[in-house]
C-alpha positions as CSV (number, residue, x, y, z in Angstrom):
1,M,12.3,-23.9,-25.5
2,K,13.5,-24.5,-22.0
3,Y,11.2,-26.1,-19.4
4,S,11.7,-26.7,-15.7
5,R,11.2,-30.3,-14.7
6,I,11.0,-32.0,-11.3
7,T,14.0,-34.3,-10.9
8,G,13.7,-35.2,-7.2
9,T,11.3,-34.9,-4.3
10,G,11.7,-35.2,-0.6
11,S,9.8,-34.6,2.7
12,Y,10.1,-34.8,6.4
13,L,7.7,-35.1,9.3
14,P,8.6,-34.5,13.0
15,E,8.6,-37.6,15.1
16,K,6.0,-36.4,17.6
17,V,2.5,-37.3,16.7
18,L,-0.6,-35.7,18.1
19,T,-3.8,-37.7,17.6
20,N,-7.4,-36.5,17.8
21,H,-7.7,-38.6,21.0
22,D,-4.7,-36.6,22.4
23,L,-6.6,-33.4,21.6
24,E,-9.7,-34.6,23.4
25,K,-7.6,-34.3,26.6
26,I,-6.7,-30.7,25.8
27,V,-9.9,-29.1,24.5
28,D,-13.6,-29.8,24.3
29,T,-13.7,-31.9,21.0
30,S,-13.9,-35.4,19.9
31,D,-12.2,-37.7,17.3
32,R,-15.5,-38.2,15.6
33,W,-16.2,-34.5,15.2
34,I,-12.8,-33.8,13.9
35,V,-12.9,-36.6,11.4
36,E,-16.3,-35.8,10.1
37,R,-15.6,-32.0,9.7
38,T,-12.0,-32.2,8.4
39,G,-10.9,-35.7,7.7
40,I,-7.9,-35.3,10.0
41,R,-6.9,-38.1,12.4
42,K,-3.5,-37.0,13.5
43,R,-0.8,-34.4,12.9
44,H,3.0,-34.1,13.5
45,V,4.4,-31.5,15.9
46,A,8.0,-30.3,15.9
47,A,10.0,-30.9,19.0
48,D,10.8,-27.8,21.2
49,D,14.3,-27.6,19.8
50,Q,13.3,-28.1,16.1
51,T,12.9,-25.2,13.8
52,T,11.4,-24.7,10.4
53,C,14.9,-24.8,8.9
54,D,15.6,-28.1,10.6
55,L,12.5,-29.6,8.9
56,A,13.4,-27.9,5.6
57,E,17.0,-29.3,5.7
58,Y,15.8,-32.9,6.0
59,A,13.4,-32.6,3.1
60,A,15.9,-30.7,1.0
61,R,18.6,-33.3,1.4
62,R,16.2,-36.1,0.5
63,A,15.1,-34.2,-2.7
64,M,18.7,-33.5,-3.7
65,Q,19.6,-37.2,-3.2
66,A,16.6,-38.3,-5.3
67,A,17.6,-35.9,-8.0
68,G,21.3,-36.9,-7.9
69,V,22.5,-33.3,-7.4
70,S,25.0,-31.8,-5.0
71,A,25.3,-28.5,-3.3
72,G,27.4,-27.2,-6.1
73,D,24.6,-27.8,-8.7
74,I,22.0,-25.7,-6.9
75,D,21.8,-22.1,-8.2
76,L,18.5,-21.0,-6.7
77,V,17.0,-21.6,-3.3
78,I,13.4,-20.7,-2.4
79,V,11.7,-21.5,0.8
80,A,7.9,-21.1,1.2
81,T,7.1,-20.6,4.9
82,T,4.8,-18.6,7.2
83,T,6.9,-19.6,10.2
84,P,10.5,-18.6,9.5
85,D,13.2,-19.3,12.1
86,Q,14.1,-15.6,12.4
87,V,13.0,-12.2,11.3
88,F,16.1,-12.2,9.2
89,P,18.1,-13.7,7.6
90,S,15.5,-15.6,5.5
91,T,15.1,-19.3,6.2
92,A,16.3,-19.8,2.6
93,C,19.6,-18.2,3.6
94,L,19.8,-20.3,6.7
95,L,19.1,-23.5,4.7
96,Q,21.7,-22.4,2.1
97,Q,24.2,-22.3,4.9
98,R,23.2,-25.7,6.2
99,L,23.6,-27.3,2.8
100,D,26.9,-25.6,2.1
101,I,25.5,-23.8,-1.0
102,H,27.3,-20.5,-1.7
103,G,26.6,-17.4,-3.8
104,C,23.3,-18.2,-5.5
105,C,20.0,-16.4,-5.0
106,A,18.1,-17.5,-1.9
107,F,14.9,-16.0,-0.5
108,D,11.6,-16.8,1.3
109,I,8.1,-16.7,-0.1
110,Q,5.1,-15.9,2.2
111,A,1.8,-16.8,0.7
112,V,0.7,-19.1,3.6
113,C,-0.9,-22.3,2.3
114,T,-0.3,-21.3,-1.4
115,G,3.3,-20.6,-0.7
116,F,4.8,-23.7,-2.3
117,V,2.6,-23.2,-5.5
118,Y,3.9,-19.6,-5.6
119,A,7.4,-20.7,-5.2
120,M,7.1,-23.3,-8.0
121,G,5.7,-20.6,-10.3
122,I,8.6,-18.3,-9.5
123,A,11.3,-20.9,-9.8
124,D,9.8,-21.9,-13.2
125,K,10.2,-18.4,-14.4
126,F,13.9,-18.2,-13.3
127,I,14.6,-21.4,-15.2
128,R,12.7,-20.5,-18.3
129,T,14.5,-17.2,-18.6
130,G,17.9,-18.7,-18.1
131,S,18.5,-17.1,-14.7
132,A,18.8,-20.5,-13.0
133,R,19.3,-24.1,-14.1
134,C,18.8,-26.1,-10.9
135,A,16.4,-24.8,-8.2
136,L,15.7,-26.2,-4.7
137,V,12.1,-25.3,-3.8
138,V,11.0,-26.1,-0.3
139,G,7.7,-25.7,1.7
140,A,8.3,-25.9,5.4
141,E,6.3,-24.9,8.5
142,T,6.2,-25.2,12.3
143,L,2.6,-24.0,12.5
144,S,2.4,-25.5,16.0
145,R,4.2,-22.3,17.2
146,I,1.3,-20.1,16.1
147,V,-1.6,-22.3,17.1
148,D,-3.6,-21.4,20.2
149,W,-4.0,-24.8,21.8
150,S,-7.0,-23.6,23.8
151,D,-8.9,-22.7,20.6
152,R,-10.7,-25.9,19.6
153,S,-11.8,-24.4,16.2
154,T,-8.2,-24.1,15.0
155,C,-5.9,-26.3,17.1
156,V,-7.4,-29.5,15.5
157,L,-6.4,-28.4,12.0
158,F,-2.7,-27.7,11.9
159,G,0.5,-29.7,11.9
160,D,4.3,-29.3,11.1
161,G,6.3,-30.7,8.3
162,A,8.4,-29.9,5.2
163,G,8.5,-31.0,1.5
164,A,10.9,-30.2,-1.2
165,V,11.6,-30.6,-4.9
166,V,14.6,-30.1,-7.2
167,L,13.6,-28.3,-10.5
168,Q,16.1,-28.5,-13.3
169,A,16.2,-27.0,-16.8
170,S,15.1,-29.5,-19.4
171,D,14.2,-29.7,-23.1
172,E,11.4,-32.0,-22.1
173,P,8.1,-30.5,-20.9
174,G,7.8,-30.2,-17.1
175,I,5.9,-27.3,-15.6
176,L,3.3,-26.3,-18.3
177,S,1.8,-23.3,-16.6
178,S,1.3,-21.6,-13.2
179,H,-1.6,-19.4,-12.2
180,L,-1.1,-17.2,-9.1
181,H,-3.7,-14.9,-7.5
182,A,-4.4,-13.0,-4.3
183,D,-7.1,-10.7,-2.9
184,G,-6.1,-8.9,0.3
185,S,-9.7,-7.7,1.0
186,Y,-10.4,-11.0,2.7
187,E,-7.5,-10.8,5.2
188,S,-9.7,-10.7,8.2
189,L,-11.1,-14.2,7.6
190,L,-7.8,-16.0,8.1
191,R,-4.9,-14.3,9.7
192,V,-2.4,-13.9,12.5
193,P,-3.2,-10.2,13.4
194,V,0.1,-9.2,15.0
195,G,3.7,-9.0,13.8
196,V,6.9,-6.9,14.0
197,S,5.5,-3.5,12.8
198,Q,2.0,-4.0,14.2
199,G,1.0,-5.2,17.6
200,Y,4.6,-6.1,18.6
201,D,3.9,-5.5,22.3
202,R,1.0,-7.9,22.2
203,L,3.2,-10.4,20.3
204,K,5.8,-10.3,23.1
205,E,3.3,-10.5,25.9
206,E,0.6,-12.8,24.5
207,G,2.0,-14.5,21.5
208,A,0.8,-14.6,17.9
209,Y,-1.9,-17.1,17.0
210,I,-4.0,-18.1,14.0
211,E,-7.5,-16.6,13.8
212,M,-10.0,-18.1,11.3
213,K,-13.6,-17.7,10.4
214,G,-14.0,-21.3,9.3
215,N,-17.4,-21.2,7.5
216,E,-16.5,-18.2,5.4
217,V,-13.0,-19.6,4.5
218,F,-14.6,-22.9,3.5
219,K,-17.0,-21.3,1.1
220,M,-14.3,-19.1,-0.4
221,A,-11.9,-22.0,-0.8
222,V,-14.4,-24.2,-2.6
223,N,-15.5,-21.5,-5.1
224,T,-12.0,-20.2,-5.7
225,L,-10.4,-23.6,-6.3
226,G,-13.2,-24.5,-8.7
227,R,-12.4,-21.4,-10.7
228,I,-8.6,-22.1,-10.7
229,V,-9.3,-25.5,-12.1
230,D,-11.2,-24.0,-15.0
231,E,-8.5,-21.4,-15.6
232,T,-5.7,-23.9,-15.7
233,L,-7.4,-26.3,-18.0
234,E,-8.5,-23.5,-20.4
235,A,-5.0,-22.0,-20.5
236,N,-3.6,-25.4,-21.7
237,G,-6.4,-26.4,-24.0
238,L,-7.2,-29.5,-21.9
239,E,-10.3,-31.4,-20.8
240,K,-10.9,-32.5,-17.2
241,G,-10.2,-36.1,-18.1
242,D,-6.7,-35.2,-19.3
243,V,-5.3,-34.7,-15.7
244,D,-3.8,-37.9,-14.2
245,W,-3.4,-36.7,-10.6
246,L,-4.8,-33.9,-8.5
247,I,-2.4,-32.9,-5.7
248,P,-4.4,-30.4,-3.6
249,H,-3.5,-28.4,-0.5
250,Q,-4.4,-30.6,2.4
251,A,-6.7,-28.4,4.4
252,N,-9.9,-30.2,4.7
253,I,-11.3,-33.4,3.2
254,R,-14.5,-31.6,2.2
255,I,-12.7,-29.0,0.2
256,I,-10.5,-31.6,-1.4
257,N,-13.6,-33.7,-2.4
258,A,-15.3,-30.6,-3.8
259,T,-12.3,-29.8,-6.0
260,A,-12.1,-33.4,-7.2
261,K,-15.8,-33.3,-8.1
262,K,-15.2,-30.2,-10.1
263,L,-12.5,-32.1,-12.1
264,K,-14.7,-35.2,-12.2
265,M,-11.8,-37.1,-10.8
266,P,-12.3,-40.3,-8.7
267,T,-10.7,-40.1,-5.2
268,D,-8.2,-42.8,-6.1
269,R,-6.6,-40.2,-8.5
270,V,-6.4,-37.6,-5.8
271,V,-3.4,-37.6,-3.5
272,I,-4.9,-37.3,0.0
273,T,-2.7,-37.1,3.1
274,V,-4.8,-34.8,5.3
275,A,-5.7,-37.6,7.6
276,E,-2.1,-38.3,8.6
277,H,-0.6,-34.8,8.3
278,G,-3.3,-32.3,9.0
279,N,-2.9,-28.8,7.4
280,T,0.8,-28.1,7.1
281,S,0.3,-24.9,5.1
282,A,3.1,-24.4,2.6
283,A,4.4,-27.9,3.3
284,S,1.2,-29.7,2.4
285,V,1.5,-29.9,-1.4
286,P,5.1,-31.0,-1.6
287,L,4.5,-33.5,1.3
288,A,1.6,-35.0,-0.6
289,L,3.7,-35.1,-3.8
290,D,6.6,-36.8,-2.2
291,T,4.3,-39.4,-0.6
292,A,2.8,-40.4,-3.9
293,V,6.1,-40.4,-5.8
294,R,7.8,-42.6,-3.2
295,D,4.9,-45.1,-3.0
296,R,5.0,-45.2,-6.8
297,R,1.5,-44.0,-7.4
298,I,2.8,-41.1,-9.5
299,R,4.9,-42.1,-12.5
300,R,7.0,-40.3,-15.1
301,G,5.1,-38.7,-17.9
302,E,1.8,-38.3,-15.9
303,L,0.0,-35.0,-15.8
304,L,-0.3,-33.4,-12.3
305,L,-2.4,-30.5,-11.2
306,M,-1.3,-28.9,-7.9
307,E,-3.6,-26.3,-6.3
308,A,-3.8,-24.4,-3.1
309,F,-5.7,-21.7,-1.2
310,G,-4.5,-19.8,1.8
311,G,-4.6,-16.7,4.0
312,G,-4.4,-13.4,2.2
313,F,-6.4,-14.7,0.5
314,T,-4.0,-16.3,-1.9
315,W,-4.7,-19.1,-4.4
316,G,-3.0,-20.7,-7.3
317,S,-2.2,-23.8,-9.4
318,V,0.7,-25.5,-11.2
319,L,0.1,-27.9,-14.0
320,L,3.1,-30.1,-14.8
321,R,4.2,-33.2,-16.6
322,Y,6.1,-35.3,-14.0
């Protein structure tokens, strides 16, 4: 039986840092309030001339270097993003061009904060069915472009960044299962309400910004992520204590702590980067993964549970042996 296994990870954060104290000068908020409610202390913001593809390229090259693969080895490119460079071509195709990869399948996934988890599940299916042998999977965002910096309820939450992994076919167990879900009936709770085929005039005149009903989103996220934990463990015949590391979407420290409590995991077995990164949407899980791999917290053979929840609503998990 063929498995897909992570052979390399990489990430990138823009140089510009925006702290909570910086935000105190922009909107009516405080460092104390932001930290108590979200756990966030700072976030990175892309430069004016940086695009999502720029961030993705840095992360992808680092993942490829870590995996010891070249452009000629890659036969699948998936980019999870809510903030593509252009309407088309896809950011995956733009990244493919940057990396001098030719001919293989390349496409974007849009599942907002769950995007990287979706992309991992899809890449795993490609490899298991023999349609690919070496996949480059990237989560990259420039969310600062769709943040209303006068809205204190949302501007404190989001940041920019990118994370990437190389997945390769292996006889050794890697991804054990993925569980992907969505329910569009909750779209009004977390959204950008304009786009190309709806509200385009407003988009051109006023811009497109994130709108969120925070309390409702928080409740849904906690309940939904609790269920996905149970679903994942039951599907694999595992107990809560069998998981070595939880790698959650970095949206809010309270949501992360609630999920860890559901798993009965101590916080020192949870990869938490929300304080330094903020919510980077599809980039947050691979950013957290790469951080823990490179500081040697995560080691080969350990069992990892990735989970995320995002606008749509979308939610999902990936269980894997690193």
